[in-house]
C-alpha positions in Angstrom: 65.6 -33.0 63.9 69.2 -32.1 64.1 70.8 -33.0 67.5 74.0 -31.9 69.2 75.6 -34.2 71.8 77.3 -32.5 74.7 79.2 -33.8 77.7 77.8 -33.2 81.2 77.8 -30.9 83.1 78.2 -28.6 80.0 74.9 -29.8 78.5 72.8 -29.1 81.5 74.4 -25.7 82.2 73.7 -24.7 78.6 70.1 -26.0 78.7 69.6 -24.3 82.1 70.9 -21.1 80.4 73.8 -20.7 82.9 75.9 -20.6 79.7 74.4 -18.5 76.9 76.6 -20.0 74.2 77.9 -23.4 73.1 81.5 -23.3 72.0 82.9 -25.7 69.4 86.2 -26.0 67.4 84.1 -26.4 64.2 81.4 -24.3 62.5 78.1 -25.3 61.0 76.1 -23.6 58.3 72.9 -25.2 59.6 70.3 -22.9 61.2 67.0 -24.0 62.6 65.6 -26.4 65.2 68.2 -28.2 67.4 67.9 -30.8 70.1 70.5 -31.0 72.9 71.7 -34.5 73.8 73.7 -35.4 76.9 76.4 -37.9 76.2 77.0 -40.7 78.7 80.3 -39.1 79.6 80.5 -36.8 82.6 83.5 -34.5 83.0 84.1 -35.3 86.7 87.0 -32.8 87.1 84.7 -29.9 86.0 81.9 -31.3 88.3 84.3 -31.0 91.2 84.7 -27.2 90.7 82.7 -25.4 93.4 81.3 -22.8 91.0 79.9 -25.5 88.7 78.4 -27.3 91.7 76.8 -24.1 92.8 75.4 -23.3 89.4 73.9 -26.8 89.2 72.5 -26.6 92.7 70.6 -23.4 91.8 68.5 -25.7 89.6 68.3 -28.7 92.0 71.0 -30.8 90.3 74.0 -32.6 91.7 76.7 -34.5 89.8 75.0 -37.7 90.7 71.6 -36.9 89.1 72.7 -35.2 85.9 70.9 -36.9 83.0 73.1 -38.8 80.5 72.4 -40.5 77.2 69.2 -38.5 76.6 67.9 -35.7 74.5 66.9 -33.1 77.2 66.0 -29.9 75.3 65.1 -28.2 72.1 66.0 -24.7 70.8 66.7 -22.8 67.6 70.3 -22.4 66.3 70.4 -18.8 65.1 74.1 -18.1 64.5 77.6 -19.6 64.4 80.2 -16.9 65.1 84.0 -17.0 65.0 86.0 -16.1 68.0 88.3 -13.2 66.9 90.1 -12.4 70.1 90.7 -14.1 73.5 91.9 -11.9 76.4 92.0 -14.8 79.0 88.9 -13.5 80.9 86.8 -12.3 78.0 86.6 -12.8 74.2 85.4 -10.9 71.2 83.3 -12.5 68.5 83.2 -11.7 64.8 80.1 -9.5 65.2 81.8 -7.4 67.9 80.0 -8.8 70.9 82.1 -9.5 74.0 81.8 -12.6 76.0 82.7 -12.5 79.7 81.5 -13.7 83.2 79.9 -17.1 83.4 79.6 -17.3 79.6 83.4 -17.1 79.3 84.0 -19.4 82.3 81.7 -22.1 81.0 83.0 -22.1 77.4 86.2 -22.5 75.4 87.1 -19.4 73.4 90.3 -20.0 71.5 90.8 -17.6 68.6 89.4 -19.3 65.5 86.9 -21.3 67.5 83.2 -21.0 67.1 80.3 -19.9 69.3 76.8 -21.3 68.6 74.0 -18.8 69.4 70.6 -20.3 70.2 67.2 -19.0 71.1 64.1 -20.4 72.7 65.7 -23.1 74.8 63.1 -25.4 76.2 63.8 -28.4 78.4 61.6 -31.4 77.5 59.0 -32.7 79.9 60.1 -36.2 79.2 63.7 -36.9 78.2 64.4 -39.1 75.2 67.0 -41.9 75.5 69.4 -41.8 72.6 72.9 -42.9 71.7 74.9 -39.8 70.8 77.1 -39.2 67.8 79.8 -36.8 66.9 78.9 -33.7 64.9 75.3 -32.8 64.1 73.1 -35.9 63.7 69.4 -36.7 63.1 66.8 -38.1 65.5 63.0 -38.1 65.6 62.0 -35.7 68.5 
């Protein structure tokens, strides 16, 4: 299965659906099953933000117990859309949809960047230890 590695807390916030989209500087033509992997790196500066702490706490997480180095969820990658406009608090994607609120706050939306749209996010009952890689990579899930 294709796997995408993400830094914490972004990975957990995405899997917990606090962020509807994953944003990347690169696009993929791949569509289909996708696993979400948490890298061993934690963005501590982001984790110190009160809003991020509050979003994690809604789901019983703290910075100290975020899973790292594990595949934690599976979903279906449906679309990869280009960011056409960024208005500093909201963005417009190539299909015309607008991104705002937590989705905007929890992503990076530079013009020319990409938004990955997924469906059917499901956290695994048992996380799978794995060493992450850049880009999309393969792992038996």
